[in-house]
Structures are given as C-alpha cells and as structure tokens.
Residue frames relative to the residue before (quaternion, step in Angstrom):
aa qw qx qy qz dx dy dz
M 1.0000 0.0000 0.0000 0.0000 0.00 0.00 0.00
S 0.6957 0.4498 -0.2798 0.4852 3.60 0.82 -0.97
I 0.5984 0.5673 -0.3689 0.4290 3.59 1.10 -0.65
D 0.6185 0.5424 -0.3415 0.4547 3.61 1.02 -0.79
Y 0.6189 0.5489 -0.3333 0.4522 3.56 1.01 -0.84
Y 0.7214 0.4472 -0.2631 0.4587 3.55 0.77 -1.04
Q 0.5759 0.5603 -0.3893 0.4504 3.57 1.13 -0.47
Q 0.7221 0.4456 -0.2383 0.4726 3.57 0.94 -0.94
Q 0.7844 0.3291 -0.1401 0.5068 3.57 1.02 -0.83
A 0.2659 0.8224 -0.4846 0.1345 3.61 1.24 0.19
E 0.6960 0.4885 -0.2983 0.4336 3.57 0.79 -0.98
S 0.6836 0.4758 -0.2924 0.4699 3.61 0.91 -0.88
F 0.6172 0.5239 -0.3345 0.4824 3.57 1.08 -0.76
Y 0.6364 0.5299 -0.3270 0.4552 3.58 0.92 -0.89
Q 0.6933 0.4844 -0.2869 0.4499 3.58 0.79 -0.97
S 0.7074 0.4728 -0.2757 0.4473 3.60 0.99 -0.77
T 0.7489 0.4013 -0.2138 0.4821 3.60 1.19 -0.37
I 0.5858 0.6561 -0.3714 0.2972 3.55 1.07 -0.73
T 0.7675 0.3763 -0.2052 0.4767 3.60 1.04 -0.69
V 0.4018 0.7233 -0.4773 0.2959 3.59 1.27 0.08
D 0.3686 -0.7357 0.5268 0.2130 3.59 -0.85 1.01
M 0.1274 -0.8285 0.5453 0.0093 3.55 -0.38 1.30
T 0.2764 0.8201 -0.4761 0.1562 3.59 1.28 0.11
P 0.6601 0.5131 -0.3566 0.4168 3.67 0.80 -0.80
L 0.6748 0.4709 -0.3020 0.4815 3.59 1.08 -0.68
Y 0.6080 0.5350 -0.3593 0.4637 3.61 1.01 -0.70
Q 0.6714 0.5149 -0.3143 0.4304 3.59 0.93 -0.86
R 0.6442 0.4797 -0.3406 0.4887 3.62 1.13 -0.40
F 0.7290 0.4882 -0.2327 0.4196 3.56 0.94 -0.94
L 0.7297 0.5083 -0.2723 0.3675 3.57 0.68 -1.13
P 0.5728 0.5795 -0.4187 0.4009 3.69 0.98 -0.39
Y 0.6610 0.5021 -0.3119 0.4622 3.60 1.21 -0.39
V 0.6624 0.4994 -0.2891 0.4778 3.60 1.27 -0.27
P 0.4467 -0.6972 0.4822 0.2861 3.64 -0.73 0.97
A 0.6147 -0.5604 0.4037 0.3811 3.56 -1.07 0.73
G 0.8266 0.1550 -0.1416 0.5221 3.59 -0.85 0.95
G 0.3998 0.7425 -0.4622 0.2743 3.57 1.25 0.23
H 0.5400 -0.6227 0.4788 0.3025 3.53 -1.39 0.24
I 0.0701 -0.7952 0.6021 -0.0127 3.58 -0.65 1.20
V 0.2241 -0.7352 0.6241 0.1411 3.57 -1.01 0.86
D 0.2046 -0.7466 0.6239 0.1072 3.60 -0.78 1.07
A 0.1033 -0.8475 0.5205 0.0112 3.56 -0.03 1.36
G 0.7812 0.0522 -0.1056 0.6131 3.54 -0.38 1.28
C 0.0528 0.8946 -0.4422 0.0365 3.53 0.93 1.02
G 0.3233 -0.7707 0.5078 0.2090 3.63 1.18 -0.21
S 0.8583 -0.0700 0.0864 0.5010 3.53 -0.83 -1.11
G 0.4816 -0.6548 0.4501 0.3699 3.59 1.20 -0.44
R 0.3170 0.7796 -0.4834 0.2409 3.61 1.31 0.09
D 0.7449 0.4162 -0.2401 0.4629 3.58 0.71 -1.06
S 0.5865 0.5763 -0.3545 0.4452 3.58 1.09 -0.72
L 0.6735 0.4901 -0.2924 0.4698 3.57 0.90 -0.92
Y 0.6340 0.5283 -0.3352 0.4545 3.58 0.95 -0.81
F 0.6790 0.4838 -0.2965 0.4659 3.60 0.84 -0.97
A 0.6561 0.5235 -0.3147 0.4432 3.59 0.91 -0.92
N 0.6614 0.5195 -0.2981 0.4515 3.55 1.01 -0.83
L 0.6567 0.4796 -0.3002 0.4986 3.58 1.28 -0.37
G 0.6192 -0.5910 0.3284 0.3993 3.56 1.29 0.07
F 0.4809 0.6454 -0.4542 0.3819 3.58 1.25 0.21
T 0.4311 -0.6227 0.5752 0.3092 3.53 -1.29 0.45
V 0.0971 -0.8248 0.5570 0.0046 3.57 -0.71 1.06
S 0.0759 -0.7300 0.6767 0.0584 3.54 -1.10 0.88
A 0.0578 -0.8254 0.5614 -0.0144 3.55 -0.55 1.17
F 0.0721 0.7924 -0.6053 0.0233 3.53 -1.12 0.65
D 0.0187 -0.7691 0.6382 0.0270 3.55 -1.29 0.43
A 0.4774 -0.6902 0.4669 0.2790 3.58 -1.17 0.50
S 0.6361 0.5109 -0.3302 0.4747 3.58 1.27 -0.14
P 0.4226 -0.7153 0.4887 0.2665 3.64 -0.59 1.06
A 0.6516 0.5197 -0.3328 0.4410 3.60 0.94 -0.78
L 0.6758 0.4715 -0.2978 0.4820 3.61 0.97 -0.79
V 0.5753 0.5720 -0.3727 0.4505 3.59 1.08 -0.65
E 0.6730 0.4958 -0.2921 0.4647 3.55 0.93 -0.98
L 0.6726 0.4918 -0.2992 0.4650 3.60 0.88 -0.88
A 0.6555 0.5102 -0.3123 0.4610 3.60 0.98 -0.84
Q 0.6371 0.5151 -0.3331 0.4668 3.60 1.00 -0.73
Q 0.6426 0.5106 -0.3210 0.4725 3.58 1.02 -0.81
H 0.6946 0.4911 -0.2822 0.4436 3.59 0.92 -0.90
T 0.7939 0.3630 -0.1647 0.4590 3.59 0.86 -0.95
G 0.3387 -0.7216 0.5295 0.2901 3.58 1.07 -0.69
L 0.5664 0.5866 -0.3722 0.4433 3.58 1.31 0.12
P 0.5152 -0.5749 0.5074 0.3828 3.59 -1.21 0.36
V 0.0799 -0.7822 0.6176 0.0198 3.59 -0.91 0.94
S 0.3166 -0.7730 0.5251 0.1631 3.58 -0.70 1.09
L 0.3334 -0.7047 0.5930 0.2016 3.52 -1.21 0.67
C 0.4208 0.6837 -0.5136 0.3029 3.58 -0.36 1.20
R 0.4818 -0.6200 0.5284 0.3230 3.52 -1.37 0.21
F 0.7324 -0.4389 0.2815 0.4379 3.57 -1.28 0.30
E 0.7364 0.4418 -0.2444 0.4503 3.53 0.84 -1.02
Q 0.6386 0.5241 -0.3209 0.4632 3.59 1.30 -0.11
F 0.5845 0.6117 -0.3714 0.3824 3.58 1.17 -0.47
T 0.0291 0.7744 -0.6312 0.0323 3.58 -0.95 0.93
A 0.3186 -0.7350 0.5721 0.1760 3.54 -0.85 1.02
T 0.5095 -0.6585 0.4510 0.3216 3.58 -1.00 0.75
T 0.7578 0.0374 -0.0517 0.6494 3.57 1.23 -0.57
P 0.6440 -0.5358 0.3590 0.4115 3.59 -1.13 0.51
V 0.3233 -0.7803 0.5189 0.1318 3.55 -0.97 0.96
D 0.5732 -0.6137 0.4336 0.3266 3.56 -1.29 0.39
A 0.8305 0.0146 0.0656 0.5529 3.57 0.97 -0.80
I 0.1685 -0.7306 0.6503 0.1223 3.52 -1.32 0.52
W 0.1358 -0.7610 0.6332 0.0397 3.52 -0.98 1.02
A 0.0509 0.7889 -0.6057 0.0898 3.58 -0.44 1.23
C 0.0332 0.8472 -0.5231 0.0866 3.51 0.41 1.31
A 0.8352 -0.1357 0.0574 0.5299 3.60 -0.53 1.19
S 0.5358 0.6195 -0.4154 0.3957 3.57 0.96 0.84
L 0.6802 0.4808 -0.3069 0.4604 3.62 0.85 -0.86
L 0.5336 0.6461 -0.4047 0.3661 3.60 1.18 -0.40
H 0.6339 0.5323 -0.3415 0.4452 3.65 1.19 -0.31
V 0.5712 0.5745 -0.3937 0.4343 3.60 1.28 -0.13
P 0.5003 -0.6428 0.4792 0.3271 3.63 -0.86 0.89
R 0.5955 -0.6122 0.3671 0.3685 3.58 -0.95 0.78
S 0.6205 0.5668 -0.3470 0.4162 3.57 1.07 -0.69
E 0.7338 0.3799 -0.2078 0.5235 3.59 1.22 -0.49
L 0.4914 0.7172 -0.4128 0.2716 3.61 1.21 -0.32
S 0.6429 0.5250 -0.3371 0.4443 3.60 0.89 -0.84
H 0.6482 0.5174 -0.3134 0.4626 3.58 0.96 -0.89
A 0.6649 0.5051 -0.3119 0.4532 3.62 0.91 -0.93
M 0.6807 0.4837 -0.2895 0.4678 3.58 0.94 -0.86
A 0.6209 0.5335 -0.3412 0.4620 3.58 1.06 -0.71
H 0.6454 0.5177 -0.3253 0.4578 3.57 0.99 -0.84
L 0.6579 0.4970 -0.3097 0.4736 3.58 0.94 -0.86
A 0.6481 0.5314 -0.3206 0.4414 3.59 0.92 -0.91
A 0.6191 0.5623 -0.3412 0.4291 3.56 1.12 -0.68
Q 0.6387 0.5260 -0.3341 0.4514 3.58 1.23 -0.35
L 0.5982 0.5950 -0.3500 0.4070 3.60 1.26 -0.25
K 0.5143 -0.5686 0.5492 0.3326 3.49 -1.36 0.47
P 0.6183 -0.4822 0.4351 0.4426 3.58 -1.24 0.19
N 0.8075 0.1681 -0.1922 0.5317 3.57 -0.90 0.99
G 0.3715 0.7170 -0.5027 0.3087 3.60 1.20 0.29
V 0.3920 -0.7390 0.5139 0.1902 3.54 -1.17 0.64
F 0.1521 -0.7835 0.6024 0.0122 3.56 -1.08 0.91
Y 0.0678 -0.7893 0.6099 0.0219 3.58 -0.52 1.19
C 0.0891 0.7841 -0.6121 0.0509 3.58 -1.00 0.79
S 0.0891 -0.7965 0.5951 0.0595 3.56 -1.20 0.50
F 0.0917 -0.7877 0.6091 -0.0017 3.53 -1.14 0.83
K 0.5415 -0.5492 0.5025 0.3907 3.53 -1.22 0.44
Y 0.4846 -0.7127 0.4342 0.2620 3.56 -0.93 0.91
G 0.4799 0.6389 -0.5003 0.3334 3.54 -0.83 1.01
Q 0.4445 -0.6839 0.5114 0.2705 3.58 -1.30 -0.28
D 0.6633 0.5384 -0.2880 0.4328 3.57 1.22 0.01
E 0.3582 -0.6651 0.5944 0.2757 3.52 -1.39 -0.02
V 0.0128 -0.8096 0.5855 -0.0408 3.59 -0.78 1.01
S 0.2058 -0.7204 0.6392 0.1732 3.53 -1.34 0.37
R 0.0451 0.8093 -0.5782 0.0933 3.53 -0.80 1.05
E 0.8519 -0.0572 0.0072 0.5205 3.56 -0.73 1.09
G 0.7472 -0.4327 0.2216 0.4532 3.55 0.97 0.86
R 0.6619 0.4542 -0.3163 0.5055 3.53 1.29 0.19
H 0.3287 -0.7178 0.5822 0.1945 3.56 -1.16 0.74
F 0.0545 -0.7898 0.6101 0.0338 3.56 -1.02 0.81
T 0.1540 -0.7267 0.6617 0.1016 3.55 -1.02 0.91
N 0.1578 -0.8095 0.5629 0.0540 3.57 -0.44 1.24
L 0.0863 -0.8080 0.5825 0.0196 3.56 -0.99 0.83
D 0.1588 -0.7247 0.6505 0.1629 3.52 -1.31 0.42
E 0.7779 -0.3739 0.2018 0.4629 3.57 -1.22 0.05
S 0.6935 0.4831 -0.2925 0.4474 3.58 0.89 -0.94
S 0.6898 0.4650 -0.3086 0.4612 3.61 0.94 -0.78
L 0.6032 0.5283 -0.3700 0.4692 3.58 1.13 -0.45
N 0.6418 0.5186 -0.3173 0.4674 3.56 0.95 -0.83
E 0.6378 0.5170 -0.3154 0.4759 3.55 1.03 -0.81
L 0.6455 0.5486 -0.3149 0.4280 3.56 0.99 -0.88
I 0.8016 0.3421 -0.1745 0.4582 3.60 0.78 -0.97
K 0.4193 0.7461 -0.4571 0.2419 3.60 1.22 -0.09
D 0.7332 0.3830 -0.2273 0.5139 3.59 1.13 -0.55
L 0.5707 0.5736 -0.3797 0.4485 3.58 1.30 0.18
P 0.5436 -0.6223 0.4405 0.3511 3.60 -1.17 0.39
L 0.5229 0.6181 -0.3968 0.4324 3.58 1.06 0.83
S 0.0900 -0.7535 0.6461 0.0818 3.54 -1.25 0.56
I 0.4301 -0.6870 0.5221 0.2654 3.51 -1.01 0.89
I 0.1470 -0.7905 0.5905 0.0700 3.54 -0.87 1.02
E 0.7737 0.0348 -0.0503 0.6306 3.59 1.24 -0.38
Q 0.1336 0.7483 -0.6496 0.0170 3.58 -1.12 0.61
W 0.0674 0.7954 -0.5924 0.1086 3.52 -1.00 0.90
Q 0.4115 -0.6910 0.5376 0.2533 3.55 -1.27 0.45
T 0.0469 -0.7671 0.6385 0.0401 3.54 -1.24 0.61
S 0.4424 -0.6111 0.5604 0.3418 3.54 -1.30 0.19
D 0.6290 -0.5321 0.4030 0.3985 3.57 -1.26 0.46
L 0.3963 -0.7547 0.4834 0.1992 3.58 -0.93 0.94
R 0.5673 0.5871 -0.3911 0.4249 3.60 1.26 -0.05
P 0.5708 -0.6131 0.4222 0.3464 3.59 -1.00 0.84
G 0.8095 0.2493 -0.2070 0.4896 3.56 -0.94 0.93
R 0.6985 0.4329 -0.2744 0.4994 3.60 1.28 -0.07
E 0.2903 0.8222 -0.4604 0.1667 3.57 1.31 0.21
H 0.6378 0.5539 -0.3293 0.4218 3.59 1.15 -0.58
E 0.5935 0.5643 -0.3733 0.4358 3.61 1.21 -0.29
R 0.2670 -0.7744 0.5595 0.1264 3.57 -0.92 1.02
W 0.1528 -0.7749 0.6093 0.0709 3.51 -1.20 0.72
L 0.2599 -0.7134 0.6219 0.1918 3.55 -1.19 0.56
N 0.1185 -0.7854 0.6071 0.0244 3.53 -0.81 1.11
A 0.0321 0.8016 -0.5970 0.0075 3.58 -1.02 0.67
I 0.1488 -0.7302 0.6585 0.1053 3.49 -1.25 0.71
C 0.0963 -0.7993 0.5932 -0.0089 3.50 -0.74 1.17
K 0.2171 -0.7425 0.6110 0.1683 3.56 -1.27 0.39
K 0.4539 -0.6967 0.4921 0.2576 3.53 -1.09 0.74
G 0.8662 0.1616 -0.1167 0.4581 3.51 -0.95 0.92
V 0.6060 0.5069 -0.3644 0.4931 3.57 1.25 0.35
R 0.1785 -0.7823 0.5879 0.1027 3.57 -0.57 1.11
K 0.0507 0.7949 -0.6009 0.0672 3.57 -0.72 1.03
D 0.3237 -0.7591 0.5302 0.1946 3.57 -0.58 1.13
P 0.5033 -0.6452 0.4645 0.3386 3.59 -0.92 0.76
A 0.5179 -0.6467 0.4528 0.3294 3.56 -0.98 0.78
C-alpha cells in the first residue's frame, strides 16, 4: 500500500525530503560506525543520506521498495540502489551499520519484528542499527500510507526478542518545514550487546 503511494508521489516526496538537514541525527549515529565502514541505507527514499555517507568515505548499500524512488536515488547519488523490501535485502558480507530513517514505520506491526530481525542478521557482532518512528502507540493509514507508531515502551517490547539492545533513544521534532509539531522516536541499537535499562 505504501509502495503505491511512493510510486505516485515519488517526485514530490523527493523534493520535500532531499534538502532536509539531517546533521543532528548523523552526529548521534556516525560515532558508532568505524571510519570507512559499511552502512546499509534501508528504505533509502531520495538517497539523501546514502550520498552523505558515501561522501564521507563510507561504503554504502542502498535499497528501497519503490521503483520510482530507486530511480531517483540512483540519479541523485550515482550509487547502485537495489529494488527490494526489508525482508528481501541480503548483504554479501556482514555490515557495520544499518540506517533505517523513517522507513521501517511503514511495516505493519505484525511484521515489524521479522523485518528488523532480518536486517539485524546482516550486521556484524556489535554492529549498530539506527531506526526512527513517528511517536505513538497506534497503527494508522493516511493518504495511502501505513504507519506503525512507537513509543519507548513499545519499541523495547518489539526488540526484546531480537539480538539487539537499545543504547540510545531520544525524541525529536520533524525536521521538515511546517511539520515541527510532529514527534519522532529515534533509537540506536547494537547487535549482541545486552544492556539493562537504568
């Protein structure tokens, strides 16, 4: 359902997201990634973040489920971008980090644990996994897109059976102009590290 939306709205979505300044999120995420490490941009959309990481010297594997966005992202980044869903992506060798920025939220909650487990399986031990969700506890459909909203407790519940531990989680406002009232939950997890909440 969400893929159909992005097929029809790819150009407007691209234009509305390509120039958003993501620096505050990059600054939280990148210290966990070794220099020149391999980052998977999961649900890369416009390719904005893939290009940023590549320009810093990281190896980037990008994918999206929308053919129209894959084409736009390839044009924007000059990188190969794969057409696949989360559960279809397979890295040729284990990667250092996964960046799933505002992408996993389109997966129905009943399928979300499976999708995250599959992505986590692509990580090296101690690999890092960033994800973000609109803040809430419900599932909604809006303008042809599905959203699974999470808060801190529902995210913890979601990953308790996965080989991931949350090392940071924080709330932010939407970085797009006119959307500042929308709240987001951000989380950085590590693979294979168990950390009890304080």
